[in-house]
Backbone bond lengths (Angstrom), bond angles and torsions (degrees), N, CA, C in turn:
res aa  C-N    CA-C-N  psi(-1)  N-CA   C-N-CA  omega(-1)  CA-C   N-CA-C  phi
1 M - - - 1.375 - - 1.580 110.66 -
2 S 1.313 117.15 139.29 1.413 121.47 -176.21 1.540 110.62 -78.88
3 K 1.264 116.41 166.23 1.405 127.13 -178.53 1.662 105.65 -63.55
4 Y 1.246 114.70 -32.37 1.466 121.19 -178.15 1.522 110.49 -66.90
5 D 1.353 116.86 -40.86 1.502 120.79 177.26 1.456 113.23 -72.85
6 N 1.416 115.92 -38.59 1.405 118.01 -176.59 1.539 120.61 -73.42
7 V 1.359 111.38 -30.88 1.454 123.07 -170.01 1.554 115.83 -101.38
8 T 1.323 115.07 -44.31 1.363 122.00 -166.86 1.575 119.23 -98.26
9 K 1.315 116.60 7.64 1.406 119.16 175.44 1.620 108.57 -124.03
10 L 1.290 111.13 143.25 1.420 120.29 -175.10 1.510 108.99 -143.54
11 D 1.383 119.48 118.49 1.419 124.00 -178.92 1.447 111.76 -103.99
12 F 1.374 117.83 144.69 1.452 122.72 170.53 1.505 110.22 -154.53
13 A 1.247 118.80 167.61 1.468 123.87 -174.06 1.544 111.26 -126.44
14 I 1.291 117.61 151.90 1.478 126.76 170.73 1.550 111.99 -126.14
15 F 1.323 113.06 141.20 1.413 118.05 -176.20 1.483 105.28 -121.82
16 P 1.450 114.19 165.63 1.483 116.42 169.60 1.484 108.67 -58.57
17 N 1.409 115.06 145.56 1.478 123.12 -179.65 1.528 107.90 -76.92
18 Q 1.337 115.14 108.55 1.532 120.41 -179.04 1.517 108.10 -73.75
19 Y 1.261 120.05 -11.62 1.540 120.44 -178.85 1.542 115.58 -105.91
20 K 1.333 113.81 10.49 1.532 120.82 -175.94 1.468 110.54 -57.28
21 N 1.292 123.69 -52.34 1.365 127.08 -176.46 1.567 112.29 63.40
22 D 1.331 117.99 -138.82 1.480 114.74 172.24 1.463 115.03 -98.51
23 N 1.288 120.04 11.18 1.451 121.22 178.25 1.563 114.85 -69.39
24 A 1.361 118.93 108.66 1.436 119.96 -173.81 1.445 109.83 -66.94
25 K 1.404 121.87 -21.73 1.498 123.33 -173.16 1.538 111.35 -89.61
26 A 1.339 112.31 -4.41 1.543 113.81 -177.81 1.544 109.65 -79.22
27 P 1.275 117.50 146.17 1.508 117.19 173.38 1.431 115.36 -60.61
28 Y 1.388 118.31 144.49 1.485 117.87 -178.39 1.473 109.30 -85.01
29 K 1.384 118.54 -12.29 1.510 121.99 179.74 1.537 108.50 -143.03
30 T 1.339 115.45 142.70 1.393 119.77 175.09 1.524 113.31 -138.36
31 G 1.242 116.56 169.11 1.470 120.41 -174.86 1.625 110.26 -174.45
32 T 1.231 113.16 179.87 1.455 117.21 -175.36 1.527 106.05 -132.29
33 L 1.233 117.38 137.21 1.555 125.42 -179.72 1.517 105.13 -117.57
34 E 1.338 117.15 118.63 1.441 121.41 172.09 1.516 109.55 -105.57
35 M 1.402 113.28 110.95 1.501 116.11 177.58 1.449 110.94 -75.48
36 T 1.300 115.54 139.36 1.549 120.91 174.90 1.470 107.38 -88.93
37 K 1.392 115.26 153.61 1.401 121.32 178.09 1.581 111.25 -58.91
38 E 1.457 115.79 -37.73 1.382 122.95 -178.66 1.599 114.16 -60.69
39 F 1.404 107.08 -46.08 1.555 112.51 177.56 1.432 109.65 -64.87
40 L 1.370 124.57 -45.09 1.419 122.33 177.13 1.556 118.85 -60.36
41 K 1.351 111.15 -34.99 1.503 117.27 178.05 1.541 105.87 -70.44
42 E 1.287 123.66 -41.45 1.471 126.77 178.61 1.595 107.44 -59.07
43 M 1.333 117.47 -45.36 1.419 122.82 175.97 1.447 111.08 -55.37
44 L 1.279 116.51 -51.29 1.531 123.32 -177.63 1.539 107.43 -62.91
45 E 1.337 117.01 -44.68 1.522 117.72 -178.25 1.501 108.60 -62.99
46 Q 1.286 122.87 -41.15 1.397 126.77 175.20 1.550 111.28 -56.19
47 A 1.299 115.15 -50.51 1.419 120.24 179.73 1.491 115.18 -63.77
48 K 1.350 118.38 -35.17 1.515 125.19 175.53 1.505 110.24 -68.27
49 S 1.418 116.49 -31.53 1.486 117.00 178.65 1.496 115.11 -72.15
50 G 1.357 112.97 -5.65 1.478 114.58 177.55 1.506 114.89 105.40
51 S 1.314 115.44 -9.15 1.484 121.64 177.61 1.602 111.48 -105.54
52 M 1.311 117.16 124.98 1.535 121.15 174.27 1.502 104.72 -61.93
53 P 1.326 114.90 124.74 1.460 117.32 177.82 1.560 111.16 -59.68
54 E 1.367 113.96 133.60 1.474 117.89 -179.88 1.535 105.70 -112.27
55 I 1.308 118.04 117.80 1.499 120.88 -178.03 1.547 110.99 -95.20
56 K 1.396 112.05 125.36 1.442 113.08 178.94 1.535 104.05 -89.81
57 V 1.403 119.55 148.90 1.478 123.01 179.70 1.521 107.78 -124.43
58 A 1.294 118.67 134.30 1.455 125.28 175.71 1.551 105.72 -126.33
59 A 1.407 119.76 158.37 1.373 124.96 -177.43 1.540 107.64 -146.03
60 W 1.348 112.60 142.90 1.483 121.20 173.84 1.568 107.75 -133.33
61 R 1.313 108.64 144.78 1.568 114.29 174.24 1.479 107.11 -89.52
62 R 1.200 123.43 134.45 1.432 129.29 -178.94 1.465 112.52 -138.93
63 T 1.379 117.25 168.15 1.388 123.58 174.22 1.541 109.23 -129.51
64 S 1.348 117.70 131.37 1.448 119.49 -174.45 1.544 109.87 -74.90
65 K 1.259 118.52 170.17 1.475 123.00 176.37 1.551 113.30 -61.17
66 A 1.447 115.37 -26.36 1.403 127.54 174.58 1.474 110.39 -77.51
67 G 1.221 121.34 -6.65 1.523 124.46 179.68 1.451 113.65 85.89
68 K 1.375 118.79 17.54 1.503 121.54 178.76 1.530 109.58 -97.83
69 D 1.284 115.87 129.78 1.427 129.25 179.35 1.563 109.82 -72.70
70 Y 1.327 113.12 131.58 1.493 114.06 -179.52 1.530 108.68 -152.80
71 E 1.302 117.79 171.05 1.498 121.82 -178.96 1.499 103.10 -118.05
72 N 1.351 113.43 132.50 1.435 118.91 174.58 1.527 108.11 -109.22
73 F 1.378 113.40 133.77 1.428 116.58 -176.69 1.502 111.97 -123.33
74 R 1.329 117.99 154.33 1.366 127.33 -177.37 1.579 107.93 -126.95
75 L 1.428 116.02 126.51 1.354 122.89 167.96 1.475 111.16 -96.41
76 E 1.258 124.60 138.42 1.465 125.81 -175.90 1.529 111.70 -140.89
77 L 1.241 116.51 126.73 1.426 125.22 170.34 1.423 113.58 -88.61
78 P 1.349 127.78 124.08 1.354 125.24 177.25 1.581 106.72 -66.98
79 P 1.366 118.87 147.21 1.382 120.10 179.54 1.503 116.56 -64.79
80 L 1.269 124.26 149.05 1.447 120.93 172.78 1.524 111.20 -72.21
81 P 1.311 119.02 147.74 1.381 120.59 175.52 1.561 111.89 -57.47
82 A 1.367 116.62 140.98 1.445 116.55 177.32 1.519 111.85 -63.70
83 E 1.317 111.00 140.85 1.516 118.10 -177.72 1.560 105.91 -78.38
84 E 1.289 111.27 146.39 1.531 121.69 174.24 1.475 108.09 -66.76
85 E 1.374 118.61 132.25 1.494 120.38 172.54 1.449 111.41 -72.62
86 D 1.249 114.45 145.38 1.495 124.49 177.58 1.491 108.64 -90.65
87 D 1.336 115.18 115.91 1.571 118.01 -173.46 1.588 108.90 -96.82
88 D 1.350 116.59 29.29 1.440 120.78 175.50 1.492 114.90 -68.15
89 D 1.353 117.50 -18.58 1.478 121.33 -179.52 1.539 110.64 -75.26
90 F 1.302 118.93 -16.20 1.504 117.16 -179.69 1.423 113.21 -80.29
91 P 1.420 117.31 135.51 1.456 119.01 -177.87 1.601 116.43 -69.19
92 F 1.306 117.65 -6.31 1.453 117.67 -177.26 1.535 111.03 -121.24
């Protein structure tokens, strides 16, 4: 797997809020997002390079094995452009 796949993608899911009751201000869906160290490091590296990290978001509707409908999301950091190699090591 490439660095791009390992570091810059983060998946999470949200489910209907089972505690919503009649509160109109409560969110209709909730979930938990666990950031990985690798994802955070990549965000920091992009910020240090001078570009503010731009996170792409994608969503899919899915059904769990238990029959509950939910939405699966993916956050994705575009890869940094490859740095130009320094040719100072060449004798000519």
